[in-house]
C-alpha positions, 0 to 999 in steps of 0.5 A: 799679519801672519808674521805679526801673529807669530811674533806675538805668539813667540813673545807670549811664550817667552814671557811664560818661560820667563815667569817659570824661570822666576818661579824656579828661582823663588823655589831655589831661594826658599830651599836656601832659606830652609838650609840656612835654618830660617823658621817655617813661618818666615819661609812661608811668609817670604814665599807668599810675598814674592809670589804676590809680587809676581802676580802684581806684574813684578819681574823679580829679576829686575829690581826696578820693576819691583820698586815700581810695583811696590810704589803703586800699592797705595792701599798697602800700609807702611808696615806691609811695604816694609815687610815686602821690601825686607823679603825682596832685599834678602832675595836680591842678596841671595841672587847677587842683585843690586837694589836701591832699597826704597825709603820707608818710615814705619810708625812705631806703635805699642803692641796691643795688650788684651785683658787676661779674662779675654785670653781665658775666654779664648782658652775656654772656647777653643778645642783641646789642642788649640786651648793647650797651645794658648795656655802654654803661650800664656804661661811661657810667652813662647812663640807659635813655632816654639810651641809647635815643636815642643816634644813630650820630652820637653815636659817634666810632669814630676817637677811640673816644668816645661823647657822651651827650645828657642827659635830666631836666635833666642836663648832656651828657657825653662818654666814652672807650669800651673796646675791647670796646664799640668792637668791639660797636659796629662789629659792630652793623648800622646799621638807622636813625638811632638805634643802637637803632632796632629798638626802638619805645620805651625801654620796649620795650628795658626789657621785652626786657631783663627777659625775658632777665634772668629766663632768665639768672638762672634758668640761672645760679642767681643771683637777685641778677641780678633786681635789676639794671636800668639805674638799678642799673647807673648806681648801680654806675658812680657808686660805682665811679667814686668808689671809684677816684678819690675825686673827688666832682666827677668823679662829679658831672660824669660823671653829669651832675648839676646839683645835687651833693647828688644825688651825695652818696649814692655817697660813703656807699655807698663807705664802707659797701662798704669792707672791710679784707680786700678781695680782688683779681684780679691781672694782668700786662702785658708790652707797652704794649698789654696794659697799656692793655687792663688799664687800660681794663678797670678794673685799677690799676697796682701795681708792676714785677717781673721785667720785667713790670707788675703790675695789680690790680682789686677783685673786687666 
């Protein structure tokens, strides 16, 4: 009995040591990703996935063990399994392990597109810095990481332009900003080199937004707001850009896509959103300044009547 107890103790110690070794490999892998230029969000996501596999009992040094754990997760959606497979496949490639990647089919869905007034409700209800980040996302379609890294030198208040430094291999972009965003920027104190220096990481910015979003959705009684994040706002921006101009190449340029195939989905979105009984909001402009403000707010010119210019904008 004593011999058996000692053997079990040694086995338990060995298991503990193995887990420590695996976690050490994960740390090395994440550092490798950092040196390879992966975004902070991607690195954090991969870390969470790999550590989740360890908690579920998978041995990351044994691909068969990982395949078995993934197969047992019946509650995971196809999309989540695909993300886990993608993360572990990269880990195997880095470590030189051979893995027969499980087959999985992820049903392709059209992105969720919110109403513009829903975006405005969130912007109006969030704190100053989160609202600023959302307004930048709305006007530029920039990713959360691109917004987080914005520096004050990327903004030219004289020309009212903002430059987006790309991530994920995209192209750099430059945008004209609205009077609303201009006022938000000049009223934001400069606390550091970056506009959002008060946030330690892009995930901190995301978590702050998530907390405020839940409160606003509850207060307004609109659960649709819970589906909105920075990626959804990017989808909204791309869809609205194509809807207004019907210029596919312009959407490619404004999103910074190097592969036009990544932009095709927005042409399908516009077709699905079209409505023969579309409703519009109308405004009139009596001066050049009023007309300019309406155009920057997304209104399109319709005609002249009784000495004023009439503009309209779709409600959705």
